[in-house]
N, C-alpha and C positions, 0 to 999 in steps of 0.2 A: 899802119903808123909806126914810125921807128923811133927809137931814144933820140937819135939824132933831132927828129923834127922836134921834139919837145925841149931838148937843150936850146936849141936855136931859138925858140920861142921864149925860154926863161931868159936869155940874154938880150933879146929884144925888148920884152916888157920890163926889165929891171927888176924881176922878183928875186929875193934871197932864199935860196933853198936848203932845206936841211934834208938829205938823201939818209935813208934807213933802210935800204934795200937788204942790207948783210943781216938784219935781225931776223929771229925765228918769229914764226906766226904768233904765237901766243904773244911775245912782248909788242909785236906790231899791233895786234888787235888791242892790246891794252894803251898804247899810244894813239891809236886811232880814236878809242872811246874817251880817252882825257881830252884830246882834240877837240872831238864833236862837242863835250860838254862845255867847252870854254870858248869856241869861236863859232861864227854863223855861215861862213862859206865852206860848204863841203861839196867836193867833186869825187865822183865814182868815175873813172875813165877806162873804158873798154879797150885794151890794147893787147899786144905781144908779150908783154912781161909783166911782173908782179913788182911793186913799189909802192911805199908810202913815203910822204914828204909833207912839208908845210911850207908856206910861204907867206909873206906880207908884202902888200902893195907899196910901202914907204921904207925906207931906211931907218935905222935906229935913231940917227941924229934928228931926221924929219919929224919922226914920231914923238920924240922926247920934246921938240919944239912946238910942235901944233898941239900936244895936249889932247888931241882927239882920240880917246881910247877906242871907239867904234872903227876909225879909220886905220888903227894900228892892229886891229885882231888880225891873227893870221889864218890863211885859209888852210884847210885840212884836204890833202888830194891823196887818192887812193888809186894807184894803177892796179887793174885787174887783168890777168891773162884769160882771154877767151878760150873755154875749152867744151868741147862736145858732151863731156860729163865732168861733173864737180866732185869733190869729197863730201863726206856725209856731214851734215851741218849739225853742229852741236851748240850749246849755249855760249860758248866762248869762241865760235869759230868766225873767221873775217868774212865779210861779204865775199861772195864769187860771183862771176860772170860766166853763164853758160849760153852756148850758142845751138839753137835749132834752125837749121834751114837759114832763112834771113830773121829769124826774131833773137834778139837778145834778152836772156832770162836773167834776172838779179836775183841771186839766193842771200837771203838773210835769216838770220837766227832770231829769237823771240826778242832779244834786246833791241834790236834796232826797230822794232815795230811798237815798242813801249814808251819811246821818247819822242818830244815833239822836234824833231829834227828834219830841216828842209835838205835835200839832196839835190844836186844837179848831176844826172846822169849822162855821160858823153859818150856818144858810140858813133862809128861812121869813118869816112875815109878823109884825109887832109885837113884835120880840125884845128891845126896849129894856129891858123889865122883866126879861127872862131873862138877859140879860147883867148887868144891875145887881146880880142875886143870884149871879153866878157870881164867887165870892171863892175865895181859897186854902183856907178853911175848908170851904167846900160841897165843892169838887172838888180834893181833894190830888193831888200828882204820884205816880204810881205807876210812874214810869219806862217805858221803851218797849217792854218784853217783855210788858206786859200791854195787851190790847184792851179796849175797853167798845163796847158796842152804842149804837145812837141813843138820845138822851134827847129824849122828846116832852114840850113844855110847852105845853099848850093854853091858849088865851085865849079870850076871846068873839069876837075877831075872827080867828081863825086859830092853827095851831100854830107854834111856833118850834122847829128841829130843832137840836139840837148833837151832832156825833159828834166822838169822842175818836180821832184816827186816827196810827198810827205808820207811816209811809209805808215804811221800810226793810224792816220785818216784811211789812206787807202786799203790797208789790211785790217781795218777795223772789223768788217764783216765777211772776212775771207773763209771760203768754204773748202771742203776736200773734193777734188774732181779725180775720181778714180781713173778714168780713161787715159786723161794726161798724165797722171803720176805713173801709171803702167809704162806708158811710152819713155818717160824721163828714166824710170827706173830707180829713182833713189827717193829717200824718206826725208825731205828737208823740213825745215820750220815752215818758211813762207817763200813763194815766188812771185816776182813780180814781171809781167813781160812788158818790157819798157820799150817795145816796138809797135805793139798794138796801138791801134787808134782809140782805144777806150781805155777807162781804168781797168786793169786785169791783175788781180792778186788773188792767189789761191795757195793751200798748203798741201803738201803731199803725205803728212803724217796721217795714218789710219785713224778714223774718229773712234774705233774700239780697238783695245788690245788685250789679250788673255796673258794671264801670267806665266812666267817663264818656268817654273818648276811647281813641284808640289811638295809642301812639307807637312809632315803628320805632327801634331800637337797631342802631349800625353794629358787627356782629361778623363780620369778614371772616377772622379765622383758622382754617383747619381743616388737619387732617392729611391726610396721603396716603390714608388708609382712608376719607376722608368724614366722619370725626367731628370733633367739635369741640375745639379746643385748650385744654386745662385753664388754662394761663398766660393766654390771650385771655379765658378766662371769668371768672377772677378779676380781670382789668382791667376786665372788663364791669361787675362789681359795684361797682367804685370809681366809675363813673360815676353811680350813682343819686342822689348828693347833688345834682350838677348839673341831673340831669334834674328831681327833686323841687321844686327853686328855680326853675325855668323853667315849672312848671305852673301854669294858671290854674284848671283844674279841681280837685277834691279827691281824684281817681284816675284812674287811666289803665292800660290793657292795654298790656303790652310785647312786643314781636315782634323777634327777632332773626335769623331764618332759620329753615329746617326744623329741628325739634327743639328750639328754645329759645324758650319763652314764659314771660310772669311778669305781674306785676300790681306797681303800686307805689300807696301811697295816703298822704295828708297825714294825720298824727296830730292831731286837734282835741280829743279827749277822753283821760283818764287811766282807761282800761279795756282789759281784755282784747280783743287783735285777732285775728280768725280768718280764714284764707284756706283755700278749700277747692276740690277738683274731684273729679270722679267717675271719670276715667279719664286715662291719660296724654294722651289726645288731646283731652280737653275743655279748655275756657278756665277760668280762675281766677276764682272768686267771692269777693266779701267777705261773711263771715257776722256779723250784728249779734246773733242769738240762737243761743247755742251749744248750745241744745238741739236746733237743726235740723243740728247738725255729724253727727248720727248717719245723716242720709240721704246722706252724702257719703262716698266711698270712701276719699280722702285729704284731710287736713288739716293746717294748721300754726297752732298758737295762740301767741301772742306774750304773754307774762304781764306784767302791770301793772307789776310792777319794772323789766322790762326797757323798758318804754314811759316810765316814769319816769327812767331813766337818760338815755333819746334826748331827753327835753324838757329835761333839766338840763344837755345838753352845749353849749348855745349854738349850736345849729345854725340855720342862716338858715330853714330849714322842717323841723320834725321830720318823719319819715317811716318807713314800712316798705316793704321791697322784697323780693319773693319771685318768684325764676327758677327755672323748671324746666329741666333740661338731660337730654333723653333720648338724647342720642349724644355723651357726654362720653368722651374717651377713656380706655383702662382704665390702670390703673396698671401698674407693673412686674411685679407679681406675679399679674397678669391675674385679681384678684378679681371674683367674681361678684356683680352689683350686681343687686338686686331691681328687676325690670321696667326695668332702664337708667335708673332714674329718681335723678337727683342736685338736690337742692334747695339753692338758694343763698338765705340769709336775710341782708340787710342792712339797717342803721338809721342808717349815717353816722358811727357813732361805735362805740369799743371798748366792748362788752358781754360781760362775763364773770363767772364766780364769782356766778351767780344763785341764790338761794336759792327763788325761784319760777320754775321751769325752763321752757323752750321745749318746747312738747309738738308731737309729730309723729304723726300718727296714721293708719295703712293698716288699713281695716274690710273685711272680706268678702273676703279675697284668698285666692289659692290660691298656694302656694310650695313648692317641695321643697328642704329643707336646714334647716340652723339657722341663723336670723336674728339678726344682731347690727348693733346702732345704731351707725355709725361717723361721724366727722367729718373734715374736711381744714380746713387753716388757709388755703388759697388760695396756699401758696409752692410754687415748685419748678415743673418743667416737666410732671411727672405728679403725681396725687394721691398723696399719703402717708397712707393713712387710720389712724385710732386710734379706741379706744374711750374714752379719756380725757375725762371730764366728760361722758358719754353713759350712759343705763342703758336696758336692752332688757327688754321685758316681752311675751313672747307667749302669746296665748290662744287656741288654736283657730286660726282664721282670721283673727285681729286681732293685729297689731302696733304696739306703741305704745312711742315713744322719748321719752325725758326728758333733755333736754341743758341745761346749765349756760351756754351761751355761744352766740354766733351765728357762724356760718361755713357751709361746704358741708355738707350732709348727705346721707346715703345708708344703706341697709340692706344689708349684704354677707351673702350667703348660703353657709355653709360646706355641703359634701355630706354627708349623713346617713352615719353608720357610718365615714367617713372623717376626721373631724376629732377630734385628740387635743390634749392639753393642751399648751401651748408648753413646760412642763417635762418632759414625758414625750418630747416631741419631741427636746430638746437632750440628754437622756440616752440615748436611743437612737442619734442621730447619733453622739455620743462613742463608744459601745460598739461601734457599725459601724466607725468609720474606725479605731479601734484594733484590732479584730478583723480587719477587711480588711488592714491594714498587717501584723500578725503572720502571717495567712494566706498573703500575698504572701512574706514572709519565708521560711516553712517551705516552701511550693510552689516557690520558687526553688532553696532546697536540694534538694529532691526531683529537680527537673531537674538540677540540679549533679552530684548523685550518679548519676543515671543516665546522662547523657551523657559525664561526664569520668572517674569514679573507678569504672564498673561494671566488672568483671571476668569476669563470665559472660554468656552469652547471656540474653537477657530472654524470658520466656515470654510466651505471648499474655495472659495475665492482665496482667502487668506492663505491656505495651505499651497495654493498653486503660486501665489507670490513668494512665498517662504522658499519654495523650491527654486523659482527664478532667482531670488535674492541668493541663494546658496551657491548656484552656477556661477552667477556674475561676480561673486566674491572671489571664487577660486580663480575665475578667470582673469581677473585685475591682480591677484598675488602673482600667478605665473607671469603675467606680462611684466611685472615689476622686478621679478628675479631673471627675466629672460637673458638680456644683454651681460648681466654678470656670469652666467652659466656659457654664453657664448664665447665670453672672453678666456675661459678656462681651458679653450681648445680641447675639450672633452667631447670627442664624436658621438658616444654612447650617451653621456649625460645631455647632450644636446638633442639627440634625437628623442629622449624620454620628455623633456621640457616641450619640444616642439610638438609630439604627440597629445600630451595632456592639456597643452592650451589650445590645440586645435578642437581635443574633446569637448572642452567646456565651452568654448566658442559656439560648436553645434548645438550643445545642450541649451545654451542660452537662447539661440534661434529657436529652437524647438519649443522651449517655455513661452517665448513671444507668441509662436501659434496657439499653443494650449491655451494662453490667455485670451486671446481672441475667440478661439472656439468656444471657450466657457462663457465668454460675455454673450455671443450670438445665441448660444443654446438658452441662457438665463433669459435672454430677451424674447426668446420664441416660446420658452415654456412658463413665462411668468415668475421665473425664480423656482419652479419646482422640477428639480432634474431627477428623474426616476429611472437612471441607468444603473444596472446593478454592478457594483464595485467600481464605481465611476472612478474614483480616485487611483485605485490600484491600476487600473487599465491606462489612465493619463500617465502614471509615472514610468510604467514599463515602456510606452512608447518614446516617452522624453529621454529617459536615460539608457535604454538600450540601443536605439536605432543609430544614433550618433556613434557609438562604441563600436558597431559593426564596420561604419565607414573607416573608423580610424585604424581598426586592426587590418582591415584589408591594405591601408596605404603604408601601414608600418611594416607590412609582409613585403611590399613592393618596393620599399626603402626610399620612400618618397620624402621623409623627414631628414633634415639636416642643418647645416649652417648655411645662411643666406645673408646676402650684402645689402644695405639700402645705400643706394648710390646718390651722390650729391654733385654738384658742379665742380667741388674740389675734392678728388678721389681721396686726399689725405684726411677728409673729415668724414669718409664713409663709416657707417655703424653696421657692426654685424648683430644677427639675431638669429635665434633657432626657430625655424620654420619649415614651411614647404619648399622644397628645392625645384619642384616642376611648376613652371608658371601655367602651364596648361591645365593641371590637375588643381591648382589654386581658383583658376577662373570656372571651371566646370563642377567643382565641388561647391566651393565658397560662395562665389558670386551666384552660380546657378541655384544652389540650395536657399540662399537668403532672398533671392528674387521671387522665388514661389512663396515664400514666408511672408514677405514684403507685400505682395499683391492681396493677401488675405488679410494680414493685420491692418493695412492701410484703408481698406475697404470697411473693416470693422471700426476702426478709428474714426472714419466719416460718418458711419452710423451713429457711433457714440455720442459725437459733437452735434449731429444734428437734434439726437434726441435730448441733450442738455439744453440745446436751444428752444425746443419745443416746450420743454419742462419750465423754463424761465418765464415765457409767455403765458403759461397757465395762471389765470389770476388766483385760483385757491392756493397754488403752491408759492406766490411771491414771496409771503412772509417767509415761509420756510426756506426759500433760496436765498433770501437776503441774509438770514442767520447762517447758513451753511457756507454760502459764499461760493459761486462758481468761478474761482479765482484762475490767475496765470498758473500758479502752483498744481492746481488740479489738472489743468491740461496738459502742462509737462508730466505730471505723473503719470497721466493716461500714455502719453507719447513714449516715455521709457518703459512702461509696463508693457507695450506692445512692440516697443523695438523699432517706432517708426523713424527716430532719429538717425538710424544706421543707414537709411535710404539716401543721406547726402553723399554716400560714396559714389553713387550713380551720376552726380553731376561733377565728378573731378575730372573734367576734360575740357582743354583749350584755355580760354580766360578765365573760367570759374574753377579750375584745378585748385590753385592755391587758397582762395577762399573758402572753397568747399573743404579742403584739408583742415583748415582752422575751425569751422564751424562743427564739422564732424568730430574733431578731436575735443573741442570744449563740451559738445553736448554729450557725447557718450562716456569721456572720462568722469562726468558728474552724474551719471546716471545713478549711482548710488545715492547721492543727496536727495535726489527728486523722488526716489523710491521711498526714502525713509518719511519723507513730508507725507506720501501718499499713505503708507502704511499708519502713520501717527494719527491721520484724520478718519481711517476707516478701521481703527482698531478696537472699537465698541460696537462693532457691528454683531448682532446674534445669530448664530448659525441656524440655517433654514433645514428642514428634514430633507434629506437626499436619500438617494436610493429608493428601495422599495419601502413604501408607507400605508398605513390605512386610511380609510376613507376620512375618518374623523379630524385628522390633521392636514387634509388637503386643503382646506379652505384658508388655514393659516400660513401654509407655505405658499399658496398663491400671493398673499399679501406682501410677503419678502420678495421685492422685485430687484432688477438690475441696479436701480438707483440707491437700494441698500448697501450695495457693495460698493459703488462708486461715490456717493455723497450722504448717503443714510437717508434718501428721499423716497416718496412714493412715486410709484409708477404712474407717468401722466396717461398712460394709455388705459389705464382702467378706470379713470375718472372722465374721459372725452364723453361728449354727447353721444349716445346711441350705444354705448358700451354697457 
């Protein structure tokens, strides 16, 4: 088709032309875009020359008289020279027409696929007559949502093809086809085969791209443990603006020493930018096709809204930088960071309150715990993680974070079955502190009464009770000061407090067992215990055995600072305790499980004994006077440590209720022991150890009931006894 053909067609159709063939490509592209924004008829014509023009189907006078603005709108017409090869497409490139064998390939930049423009692509031979009949009445506008097939108009000299194309809809799901792109040999944005019999749109830009060069960033600040100083990491992110301004390439890999790698790229287009990598040791890649993100284990996607804010921030060079820190120093609460991966995202300006959030994805990963997407604003010497502005979605092995701002990001893992809500933790902490404070008060009263105002000789049962009270009082004291010592950030002080608290907890458990053993022995001997140096042996076993366990753990370095995790890491609480979870379960849970089996059995026997005693007619009057009350039962529970058994029910739906019951009962142990001691303080000591035969009858009359309620032994008065 020749220019003469078109000029003839112009004269015959009466269109007014505004030829602009002499203008540069950049100006033509601008005029074409302006024209496409304001007019509905758009023609891309494959020919032997390049030309852009506009035309109206009415004269200016007729247009003014009719007042029909739709009829007066101009048509945008772009003539494109068919070439076997085309120039490299950029964001400001004109559409181009390539030809491969008998196929016409329309090459478009991103801009032409983002707008709802309907374009009529004309190709073939002898199209003059076809276009002259192409009027608004013959081909009305239907909007971009509707697609039309090829229109074939055959003439005696060959067909002229007109195809109605909506690039936005046609190329919405365009994919990268490597084989076809290699044959073309170019890297265009989008290519539409307008000759094919089906909708055929693809792009030739590789879905992944490696940085053009490598830049070494000076990051010399490291901690004594060999980790990266968080404050230095924050300052490193502030250097990205200067690095982007000095770059001659479009992208660069960043290296700042072991465990610190990243990528920086200039922003040339307003579209979603994704950076991905497959493992913490792999380099970062630029992803141009988001459908390929599924093949990467980790990815960061910066939204179009965030890019718009960066482009409008008057930066010298708009950019995006992502740096991965795998050895960043831990925060004060020693939070568990998934994979030790902290991602810093920087764009040189404040980007916050986004409606199109930043996406951080971890796919096909293995983790243990409850994930929570957190961020840190880069201020302070250590990270202060918060979930504000971030949302977490965990789906099997995939974790997705959506955040409304740019900063440092990480996924914190809270241990399974150990995480409670921050509200529950606050409530339990208040109950525990109040209960421990009251317990210490009443336990101190017991010790005061025993050592200062006691008028009679203490029985062995009372002595054992006083040892238990002493261990429990010191345990409560150490628990109350524990969090304060942990906040002092003294590793030595924390280890000392942790070991002492563990020691007195084990001694308390041991005295529970000794109480049960003593009651069983009394019941068996009728109150006449004849073991040589009985109390000395009991004291050595109760105070020395736990010390051996604690010394071994102290040598192995198992004590230190531990964090009680909540659903809000900002509300986590530090304490001094055993840092090895396995040691905690084996030593503490295992030790108490053995004690509990023995003490609970003894408790069952004692309660059965009391029930038998109540049914004995001879003792009814005495029972009513002394009263087998709830306080007596609770005192016996606390003396034997049965209430600690609620820890075994802290699983599943019973976990939180068990925590409350366990905390309330155990934190008020001191009060119940005070009541128990007060009711039994008038007991008369039996003869223990080796004794002569003359006192044997008297000691047999002093029974277990003497130590419990001051009652007679029902077994000594039963029929047949």
